[in-house]
ROVO-524164 format. One line per 2 residues: number of its first residue (from 1); their letters; for each residue x, y, z negated of N, C-alpha, C. Coordinates in nm, 3 decimals. Example, Ala and Ser with C-alpha at 12.3 -4.5 7.8 and 13.67 -1.06 7.14 Angstrom:
# residues 2
1> AS> 1.319 -0.569 -0.780 1.230 -0.450 -0.780 1.320 -0.330 -0.780  1.285 -0.225 -0.708 1.367 -0.106 -0.714 1.290 0.003 -0.787
//
This chain:
# residues 201
1> MD> -5.084 5.399 -24.883 -5.077 5.546 -24.908 -4.922 5.574 -24.913  -4.874 5.677 -24.815 -4.730 5.717 -24.817 -4.708 5.814 -24.922
3> RL> -4.583 5.841 -24.935 -4.539 5.935 -25.052 -4.600 6.073 -25.028  -4.624 6.130 -24.904 -4.676 6.253 -24.884 -4.815 6.263 -24.946
5> DF> -4.901 6.168 -24.893 -5.029 6.155 -24.956 -5.048 6.151 -25.108  -4.947 6.087 -25.164 -4.954 6.077 -25.300 -4.908 6.206 -25.384
7> RR> -4.825 6.277 -25.316 -4.782 6.411 -25.371 -4.899 6.512 -25.353  -4.979 6.495 -25.243 -5.084 6.583 -25.226 -5.202 6.556 -25.318
9> ML> -5.227 6.432 -25.338 -5.324 6.385 -25.437 -5.285 6.425 -25.585  -5.160 6.423 -25.619 -5.118 6.456 -25.737 -5.125 6.587 -25.772
11> WS> -5.078 6.688 -25.665 -5.090 6.820 -25.678 -5.237 6.872 -25.680  -5.334 6.803 -25.612 -5.476 6.843 -25.617 -5.525 6.816 -25.763
13> GL> -5.477 6.695 -25.823 -5.534 6.666 -25.952 -5.480 6.764 -26.054  -5.362 6.802 -26.042 -5.298 6.905 -26.139 -5.382 7.039 -26.121
15> RS> -5.400 7.078 -25.993 -5.475 7.200 -25.979 -5.612 7.202 -26.042  -5.674 7.085 -26.031 -5.815 7.074 -26.089 -5.817 7.077 -26.240
17> AR> -5.703 7.027 -26.302 -5.698 7.008 -26.439 -5.642 7.149 -26.496  -5.592 7.249 -26.411 -5.531 7.367 -26.473 -5.630 7.438 -26.559
19> PA> -5.762 7.462 -26.544 -5.841 7.543 -26.638 -5.846 7.469 -26.775  -5.857 7.334 -26.769 -5.847 7.279 -26.894 -5.715 7.295 -26.979
21> VV> -5.601 7.281 -26.904 -5.476 7.297 -26.970 -5.467 7.444 -27.017  -5.512 7.542 -26.958 -5.509 7.687 -26.989 -5.583 7.703 -27.113
23> SI> -5.708 7.634 -27.118 -5.788 7.641 -27.228 -5.739 7.583 -27.360  -5.683 7.466 -27.340 -5.615 7.411 -27.460 -5.490 7.481 -27.512
25> NA> -5.422 7.550 -27.417 -5.313 7.635 -27.478 -5.360 7.743 -27.535  -5.464 7.812 -27.490 -5.534 7.929 -27.566 -5.567 7.887 -27.691
27> VL> -5.634 7.776 -27.709 -5.683 7.736 -27.848 -5.570 7.717 -27.940  -5.454 7.643 -27.895 -5.342 7.623 -27.968 -5.276 7.772 -28.008
29> IW> -5.264 7.860 -27.918 -5.204 7.992 -27.949 -5.280 8.054 -28.053  -5.416 8.058 -28.035 -5.504 8.120 -28.122 -5.497 8.060 -28.260
31> HL> -5.481 7.928 -28.277 -5.470 7.860 -28.410 -5.337 7.890 -28.473  -5.229 7.898 -28.401 -5.110 7.941 -28.455 -5.099 8.074 -28.501
33> VT> -5.161 8.163 -28.423 -5.155 8.315 -28.458 -5.245 8.330 -28.602  -5.363 8.275 -28.590 -5.464 8.294 -28.713 -5.410 8.226 -28.829
35> EH> -5.338 8.111 -28.815 -5.288 8.038 -28.934 -5.155 8.104 -28.985  -5.072 8.165 -28.911 -4.940 8.179 -28.953 -4.903 8.328 -28.935
37> IG> -4.972 8.413 -28.863 -4.939 8.553 -28.836 -5.051 8.654 -28.893  -5.171 8.630 -28.847 -5.277 8.711 -28.895 -5.414 8.660 -28.853
39> SI> -5.520 8.716 -28.924 -5.648 8.678 -28.888 -5.750 8.793 -28.910  -5.869 8.777 -28.853 -5.979 8.874 -28.880 -6.107 8.795 -28.924
41> KP> -6.152 8.831 -29.026 -6.258 8.758 -29.093 -6.375 8.844 -29.140  -6.499 8.801 -29.141 -6.596 8.882 -29.194 -6.607 8.872 -29.355
43> TE> -6.651 8.979 -29.409 -6.677 8.981 -29.559 -6.823 8.986 -29.605  -6.856 8.932 -29.716 -6.990 8.954 -29.763 -6.988 8.949 -29.916
45> GP> -7.093 9.008 -29.974 -7.104 9.013 -30.131 -7.063 9.152 -30.182  -7.110 9.178 -30.304 -7.090 9.312 -30.374 -6.967 9.316 -30.460
47> SM> -6.894 9.228 -30.450 -6.773 9.236 -30.564 -6.669 9.350 -30.526  -6.652 9.382 -30.398 -6.555 9.478 -30.365 -6.615 9.618 -30.324
49> LP> -6.737 9.639 -30.367 -6.802 9.775 -30.345 -6.731 9.869 -30.422  -6.707 9.996 -30.377 -6.732 10.043 -30.246 -6.639 10.034 -30.136
51> TL> -6.531 9.966 -30.177 -6.412 9.955 -30.075 -6.472 9.860 -29.957  -6.537 9.762 -29.974 -6.588 9.672 -29.873 -6.740 9.696 -29.877
53> AN> -6.816 9.682 -29.772 -6.962 9.684 -29.773 -7.008 9.540 -29.818  -7.137 9.539 -29.856 -7.202 9.407 -29.897 -7.198 9.313 -29.777
55> GG> -7.199 9.371 -29.660 -7.194 9.280 -29.541 -7.164 9.373 -29.422  -7.111 9.305 -29.310 -7.092 9.386 -29.194 -6.948 9.444 -29.171
57> DW> -6.866 9.425 -29.280 -6.715 9.468 -29.265 -6.643 9.337 -29.239  -6.533 9.355 -29.149 -6.440 9.252 -29.127 -6.292 9.297 -29.180
59> VI> -6.210 9.199 -29.218 -6.084 9.250 -29.273 -5.970 9.172 -29.182  -5.874 9.258 -29.146 -5.750 9.210 -29.072 -5.655 9.168 -29.177
61> TD> -5.605 9.048 -29.184 -5.526 8.990 -29.278 -5.386 8.970 -29.227  -5.280 9.021 -29.285 -5.149 8.983 -29.250 -5.099 8.863 -29.324
63> RI> -5.067 8.758 -29.257 -5.022 8.627 -29.312 -4.889 8.589 -29.301  -4.804 8.683 -29.251 -4.668 8.646 -29.231 -4.558 8.724 -29.317
65> SH> -4.592 8.855 -29.349 -4.509 8.939 -29.429 -4.471 8.872 -29.564  -4.578 8.810 -29.633 -4.553 8.756 -29.762 -4.458 8.638 -29.757
67> RL> -4.455 8.570 -29.642 -4.378 8.445 -29.644 -4.230 8.493 -29.643  -4.187 8.609 -29.610 -4.066 8.662 -29.616 -4.026 8.715 -29.752
69> TL> -4.107 8.762 -29.834 -4.085 8.814 -29.959 -4.137 8.738 -30.077  -4.233 8.666 -30.067 -4.290 8.593 -30.190 -4.178 8.502 -30.276
71> PK> -4.079 8.448 -30.203 -4.006 8.366 -30.295 -3.919 8.464 -30.398  -3.905 8.589 -30.370 -3.819 8.681 -30.452 -3.914 8.725 -30.567
73> IL> -4.034 8.707 -30.564 -4.103 8.744 -30.687 -4.187 8.643 -30.755  -4.161 8.522 -30.723 -4.238 8.406 -30.763 -4.187 8.390 -30.919
75> RH> -4.046 8.417 -30.945 -3.992 8.384 -31.071 -4.033 8.497 -31.177  -4.047 8.458 -31.303 -4.079 8.562 -31.396 -3.991 8.673 -31.409
77> GD> -4.030 8.789 -31.397 -3.948 8.908 -31.429 -3.873 8.966 -31.306  -3.895 8.897 -31.185 -3.823 8.940 -31.072 -3.895 9.051 -31.013
79> QP> -4.020 9.089 -31.042 -4.087 9.207 -30.983 -4.065 9.316 -31.059  -4.001 9.427 -31.003 -3.968 9.548 -31.082 -4.106 9.618 -31.131
81> PS> -4.096 9.690 -31.244 -4.215 9.751 -31.293 -4.262 9.874 -31.212  -4.168 9.922 -31.119 -4.202 10.053 -31.046 -4.296 10.024 -30.945
83> NS> -4.341 9.899 -30.920 -4.440 9.876 -30.819 -4.385 9.906 -30.691  -4.264 9.893 -30.648 -4.194 9.936 -30.537 -4.167 9.825 -30.430
85> HP> -4.234 9.697 -30.455 -4.184 9.585 -30.364 -4.256 9.617 -30.237  -4.175 9.614 -30.134 -4.208 9.658 -29.994 -4.333 9.589 -29.930
87> SL> -4.358 9.475 -29.966 -4.465 9.394 -29.906 -4.585 9.384 -29.998  -4.566 9.330 -30.114 -4.684 9.293 -30.209 -4.670 9.372 -30.324
89> TR> -4.769 9.473 -30.334 -4.759 9.568 -30.463 -4.910 9.557 -30.526  -4.892 9.593 -30.660 -5.015 9.598 -30.733 -5.092 9.701 -30.676
91> GS> -5.229 9.677 -30.664 -5.325 9.761 -30.595 -5.356 9.719 -30.451  -5.272 9.622 -30.393 -5.302 9.579 -30.263 -5.432 9.491 -30.252
93> LI> -5.495 9.496 -30.144 -5.610 9.413 -30.106 -5.550 9.273 -30.063  -5.594 9.166 -30.118 -5.532 9.046 -30.076 -5.652 8.940 -30.045
95> SY> -5.620 8.840 -29.981 -5.718 8.725 -29.970 -5.639 8.597 -30.016  -5.720 8.508 -30.069 -5.674 8.383 -30.133 -5.789 8.281 -30.146
97> KS> -5.736 8.169 -30.163 -5.846 8.040 -30.174 -5.888 8.059 -30.321  -6.029 8.049 -30.334 -6.088 8.050 -30.461 -6.046 7.930 -30.543
99> PI> -6.000 7.975 -30.660 -5.971 7.852 -30.759 -6.087 7.768 -30.799  -6.203 7.820 -30.778 -6.329 7.732 -30.810 -6.373 7.653 -30.690
101> DR> -6.358 7.707 -30.570 -6.400 7.640 -30.444 -6.289 7.665 -30.353  -6.190 7.577 -30.324 -6.070 7.593 -30.237 -6.103 7.601 -30.091
103> TR> -6.230 7.569 -30.059 -6.278 7.582 -29.920 -6.316 7.729 -29.883  -6.323 7.824 -29.984 -6.359 7.961 -29.962 -6.253 8.045 -29.979
105> LV> -6.227 8.151 -29.882 -6.145 8.258 -29.900 -6.220 8.381 -29.970  -6.137 8.434 -30.050 -6.197 8.561 -30.133 -6.105 8.672 -30.113
107> CK> -6.167 8.794 -30.122 -6.079 8.921 -30.104 -6.097 8.992 -30.230  -5.985 9.024 -30.305 -5.989 9.102 -30.432 -5.867 9.201 -30.428
109> RL> -5.861 9.271 -30.542 -5.748 9.372 -30.552 -5.638 9.298 -30.635  -5.514 9.307 -30.588 -5.400 9.259 -30.678 -5.377 9.344 -30.790
111> IG> -5.384 9.292 -30.895 -5.364 9.373 -31.027 -5.237 9.353 -31.107  -5.207 9.223 -31.107 -5.088 9.189 -31.186 -4.984 9.080 -31.117
113> LP> -4.860 9.092 -31.128 -4.769 9.002 -31.066 -4.693 8.929 -31.181  -4.617 8.821 -31.159 -4.539 8.753 -31.266 -4.459 8.843 -31.375
115> GD> -4.497 8.823 -31.492 -4.436 8.909 -31.605 -4.515 9.025 -31.655  -4.620 9.059 -31.574 -4.712 9.179 -31.603 -4.792 9.138 -31.727
117> MI> -4.823 9.246 -31.822 -4.916 9.216 -31.929 -5.044 9.279 -31.881  -5.150 9.191 -31.892 -5.292 9.243 -31.851 -5.385 9.261 -31.973
119> CI> -5.447 9.366 -31.964 -5.559 9.396 -32.068 -5.680 9.320 -32.011  -5.735 9.222 -32.082 -5.858 9.156 -32.041 -5.978 9.228 -32.079
121> NP> -6.064 9.278 -31.992 -6.202 9.347 -32.001 -6.270 9.272 -32.108  -6.291 9.330 -32.241 -6.362 9.252 -32.335 -6.522 9.220 -32.305
123> HS> -6.567 9.298 -32.206 -6.697 9.274 -32.162 -6.715 9.166 -32.063  -6.603 9.121 -32.006 -6.601 9.008 -31.910 -6.628 8.868 -31.985
125> AP> -6.601 8.863 -32.116 -6.637 8.726 -32.189 -6.762 8.754 -32.265  -6.848 8.641 -32.285 -6.960 8.672 -32.371 -6.933 8.684 -32.515
127> AS> -7.002 8.781 -32.590 -6.982 8.803 -32.716 -6.996 8.683 -32.813  -6.937 8.669 -32.925 -6.970 8.566 -33.012 -7.102 8.594 -33.088
129> LN> -7.160 8.485 -33.142 -7.288 8.490 -33.212 -7.271 8.605 -33.324  -7.165 8.606 -33.401 -7.149 8.680 -33.509 -7.141 8.829 -33.457
131> DQ> -7.066 8.863 -33.340 -7.060 9.000 -33.287 -7.191 9.044 -33.238  -7.277 8.956 -33.178 -7.413 8.985 -33.127 -7.492 9.033 -33.256
133> KS> -7.495 8.965 -33.368 -7.566 9.001 -33.476 -7.522 9.116 -33.555  -7.389 9.145 -33.549 -7.338 9.263 -33.633 -7.328 9.375 -33.546
135> GA> -7.331 9.360 -33.408 -7.326 9.467 -33.304 -7.179 9.521 -33.300  -7.069 9.439 -33.347 -6.943 9.481 -33.350 -6.880 9.468 -33.204
137> AR> -6.794 9.552 -33.182 -6.733 9.549 -33.046 -6.640 9.434 -33.028  -6.648 9.386 -32.910 -6.561 9.274 -32.878 -6.415 9.297 -32.876
139> PV> -6.333 9.205 -32.928 -6.189 9.250 -32.937 -6.123 9.254 -32.794  -6.032 9.351 -32.788 -5.950 9.378 -32.669 -5.843 9.252 -32.679
141> RH> -5.824 9.178 -32.570 -5.729 9.081 -32.553 -5.633 9.094 -32.438  -5.506 9.050 -32.455 -5.392 9.076 -32.356 -5.347 8.941 -32.320
143> TV> -5.299 8.933 -32.192 -5.240 8.807 -32.143 -5.122 8.851 -32.059  -5.016 8.764 -32.048 -4.907 8.792 -31.956 -4.917 8.691 -31.837
145> VP> -4.910 8.751 -31.714 -4.915 8.664 -31.601 -4.801 8.570 -31.595  -4.825 8.443 -31.585 -4.715 8.356 -31.580 -4.647 8.352 -31.445
147> AN> -4.525 8.283 -31.441 -4.441 8.267 -31.321 -4.531 8.197 -31.218  -4.521 8.233 -31.090 -4.585 8.169 -30.993 -4.726 8.200 -30.984
149> HF> -4.779 8.289 -31.043 -4.929 8.344 -31.043 -4.932 8.488 -31.018  -5.059 8.530 -30.989 -5.097 8.661 -30.986 -5.239 8.684 -31.043
151> WV> -5.267 8.814 -31.080 -5.397 8.854 -31.132 -5.467 8.940 -31.044  -5.594 8.913 -31.022 -5.689 8.972 -30.929 -5.820 9.038 -30.989
153> QG> -5.872 9.137 -30.940 -5.984 9.191 -30.975 -6.070 9.254 -30.875  -6.200 9.247 -30.876 -6.290 9.306 -30.777 -6.305 9.463 -30.820
155> DN> -6.337 9.541 -30.711 -6.357 9.687 -30.743 -6.483 9.710 -30.817  -6.575 9.616 -30.788 -6.711 9.639 -30.852 -6.716 9.559 -30.975
157> LA> -6.675 9.611 -31.084 -6.653 9.538 -31.205 -6.795 9.478 -31.262  -6.900 9.527 -31.218 -7.026 9.470 -31.267 -7.078 9.356 -31.192
159> AT> -7.018 9.325 -31.073 -7.054 9.207 -31.001 -6.944 9.145 -30.932  -6.834 9.091 -31.001 -6.726 9.030 -30.939 -6.681 8.905 -31.032
161> LD> -6.640 8.797 -30.968 -6.597 8.686 -31.012 -6.448 8.680 -30.976  -6.369 8.707 -31.080 -6.216 8.717 -31.044 -6.133 8.669 -31.174
163> SQ> -6.024 8.702 -31.189 -5.917 8.658 -31.283 -5.981 8.689 -31.426  -6.072 8.796 -31.441 -6.109 8.812 -31.579 -6.205 8.674 -31.618
165> TY> -6.254 8.606 -31.525 -6.330 8.483 -31.545 -6.239 8.364 -31.540  -6.160 8.339 -31.434 -6.084 8.218 -31.422 -5.935 8.231 -31.436
167> GP> -5.888 8.352 -31.483 -5.748 8.351 -31.528 -5.662 8.389 -31.409  -5.524 8.377 -31.439 -5.423 8.398 -31.330 -5.438 8.307 -31.210
169> VP> -5.408 8.353 -31.098 -5.421 8.253 -30.974 -5.288 8.200 -30.922  -5.258 8.071 -30.901 -5.143 8.018 -30.850 -5.103 8.079 -30.714
171> FG> -4.982 8.114 -30.696 -4.943 8.171 -30.572 -4.969 8.064 -30.447  -4.984 7.945 -30.482 -5.003 7.838 -30.381 -5.146 7.868 -30.316
173> LF> -5.233 7.940 -30.368 -5.350 7.969 -30.306 -5.364 8.097 -30.235  -5.253 8.172 -30.233 -5.232 8.302 -30.163 -5.239 8.289 -30.021
175> DG> -5.326 8.369 -29.943 -5.360 8.353 -29.809 -5.282 8.474 -29.716  -5.303 8.596 -29.778 -5.247 8.714 -29.704 -5.285 8.844 -29.759
177> QV> -5.231 8.941 -29.701 -5.252 9.072 -29.752 -5.341 9.152 -29.645  -5.450 9.205 -29.687 -5.554 9.279 -29.608 -5.483 9.407 -29.566
179> RA> -5.464 9.434 -29.438 -5.410 9.558 -29.378 -5.515 9.660 -29.330  -5.624 9.623 -29.278 -5.723 9.709 -29.226 -5.857 9.658 -29.250
181> IV> -5.963 9.752 -29.248 -6.099 9.702 -29.263 -6.167 9.762 -29.125  -6.239 9.670 -29.076 -6.312 9.700 -28.948 -6.458 9.686 -28.962
183> RL> -6.540 9.782 -28.908 -6.669 9.800 -28.899 -6.710 9.799 -28.743  -6.782 9.694 -28.697 -6.811 9.687 -28.552 -6.899 9.782 -28.513
185> WP> -7.015 9.821 -28.591 -7.112 9.923 -28.540 -7.162 10.013 -28.653  -7.138 10.140 -28.644 -7.047 10.197 -28.545 -6.901 10.166 -28.563
187> LE> -6.830 10.167 -28.447 -6.690 10.117 -28.466 -6.599 10.207 -28.550  -6.541 10.137 -28.647 -6.456 10.222 -28.743 -6.352 10.124 -28.798
189> IR> -6.226 10.174 -28.789 -6.124 10.092 -28.847 -6.049 10.190 -28.951  -6.037 10.119 -29.069 -5.967 10.198 -29.177 -5.854 10.111 -29.234
191> RV> -5.735 10.191 -29.250 -5.627 10.120 -29.316 -5.646 10.110 -29.461  -5.608 10.000 -29.512 -5.628 9.983 -29.656 -5.544 10.064 -29.751
193> SN> -5.594 10.142 -29.846 -5.497 10.226 -29.928 -5.500 10.155 -30.065  -5.382 10.188 -30.133 -5.367 10.118 -30.272 -5.459 10.189 -30.376
195> GL> -5.539 10.094 -30.427 -5.641 10.157 -30.523 -5.595 10.171 -30.659  -5.475 10.164 -30.699 -5.416 10.184 -30.840 -5.317 10.293 -30.844
197> DY> -5.326 10.351 -30.960 -5.214 10.439 -31.010 -5.152 10.372 -31.124  -5.011 10.364 -31.101 -4.923 10.288 -31.208 -4.886 10.381 -31.315
199> ID> -4.921 10.349 -31.434 -4.890 10.433 -31.550 -4.769 10.368 -31.625  -4.655 10.460 -31.639 -4.540 10.409 -31.704 -4.544 10.458 -31.852
201> N> -4.538 10.370 -31.951 -4.543 10.416 -32.085 -4.411 10.445 -32.129
//
């Protein structure tokens, strides 16, 4: 086999392998985009009603903006009380790995950042036996979100598993901020609005 035949055979092999190379590149690019830039995922369950439907909604999650700003708010007291942080604000919809099952991503509303004092819903914890017998109201409790943690809550308070149950969530479980909600049929794209009004005492 002379050099010309070898080159022709090599070129022919490369041309036949081209579709496979293109497919591999596409998979790698898709992986990089969804892991580090943004993703679109379906949602299910009643915990975010009426913001998210029980099923059929998809969320577009921004997974890059927080990488530029999170180090500034991880330390206790670095988040200003005016709720003016350009990327991550109280009331934002976020996704994170469940502290109960790290294989699941969940979507809730961000309620508190490091240093915030949170009023714990007294109805989220079971009443003591004495309270049940006397009919006394459960006491209102407060907690401060520790450094490197955040506090989340579902919009449907009657059917949500959130920080009222498992406490503050480590920032290491943070996945991204939900920017839009998509319904495929009929096609509808909604930008996510902040669901909280900040009250300054």
